[in-house]
Structures are given as C-alpha cells and as structure tokens.
C-alpha positions as CSV (number, residue, x, y, z in Angstrom):
1,M,-26.5,83.6,91.2
2,T,-23.9,81.3,92.9
3,H,-20.7,80.5,91.1
4,I,-18.6,77.5,91.8
5,L,-15.0,78.5,91.2
6,T,-12.0,76.4,90.3
7,K,-8.8,76.6,92.3
8,E,-7.2,78.5,89.4
9,E,-10.1,81.0,89.4
10,K,-9.9,81.5,93.1
11,R,-6.1,82.0,92.9
12,A,-6.6,84.6,90.1
13,I,-9.2,86.5,92.2
14,A,-6.9,86.4,95.3
15,Q,-4.1,87.9,93.2
16,L,-6.3,90.7,92.0
17,K,-7.4,91.4,95.6
18,K,-3.7,91.5,96.6
19,L,-3.0,93.9,93.8
20,V,-5.7,96.3,95.0
21,N,-3.8,96.7,98.2
22,S,-0.6,97.7,96.5
23,W,-1.9,99.6,93.5
24,P,-0.4,103.1,93.2
25,D,-2.8,106.0,93.1
26,S,-0.9,107.4,90.1
27,L,-2.2,104.6,87.8
28,W,-5.7,103.6,86.6
29,L,-7.2,100.9,84.3
30,F,-8.9,101.5,81.0
31,S,-10.4,98.9,78.6
32,T,-11.1,99.1,74.9
33,G,-11.4,95.3,74.7
34,I,-7.6,95.5,75.4
35,L,-6.8,96.2,79.0
36,H,-4.6,99.3,79.5
37,V,-2.7,100.5,82.5
38,M,-2.8,104.3,82.3
39,R,-0.8,107.0,84.2
40,K,-2.9,109.8,85.7
41,D,-2.1,113.3,84.4
42,S,-0.2,115.9,86.4
43,S,-3.3,117.0,88.3
44,G,-4.0,113.4,89.4
45,H,-6.9,112.7,87.1
46,E,-7.5,110.3,84.3
47,A,-5.9,111.8,81.3
48,C,-8.4,112.8,78.7
49,L,-8.3,114.6,75.4
50,P,-10.1,117.9,74.9
51,S,-12.6,116.0,72.7
52,G,-13.5,113.8,75.7
53,G,-11.6,110.6,74.8
54,V,-8.9,109.0,76.8
55,D,-5.4,110.2,75.9
56,P,-3.4,107.3,74.6
57,D,-0.1,109.0,75.4
58,Y,-0.7,108.0,79.0
59,V,-0.7,104.3,78.3
60,V,2.1,102.6,80.2
61,W,1.3,99.0,79.4
62,S,-1.4,97.0,77.6
63,T,-2.5,93.4,77.3
64,G,-5.0,91.7,75.1
65,D,-4.3,88.4,77.0
66,I,-7.0,89.2,79.7
67,L,-10.5,89.5,78.2
68,S,-11.9,92.9,79.2
69,E,-14.8,95.1,78.0
70,G,-15.2,98.8,78.5
71,G,-18.9,99.2,78.1
72,G,-21.6,99.3,80.7
73,W,-24.0,96.6,81.8
C-alpha cells in the first residue's frame, strides 16, 4: 500500500527518526492506549512486576495526546 503523506506527517516522521538517534538506552516506550516513557530497571531491562505486568513505578512521563495502541496486529 502506498501512502501519500502531508508535509506535517512527513515532518512528524522525520522528528521520530531524529529521536531514535538520540534515544537513551535507559528508557523504553510502553502503550496502554496512553503512551508511556518508562525507565529500565537496575539490570537494564524493562521493569516488570512478579505477576508479569509492567511496573508503573518506572513511568517517567505519559501522554494521551498521541494515539497509541499496545496490542498486536
């Protein structure tokens, strides 16, 4: 499928590509429909609870202003 993007869409994608190059390894992204920036735990892994869920204590910032979805295809 070919997508024709607007200038605004192209600019947003370019900003994300630039972000990838400067993203610190200590952070990761998680989505619950709300996009969360998470800090990795002291062992450098995604912080999870013993029950298997993601540990919300490691959230450093969240936004619902960018639509995101955490499920699979």
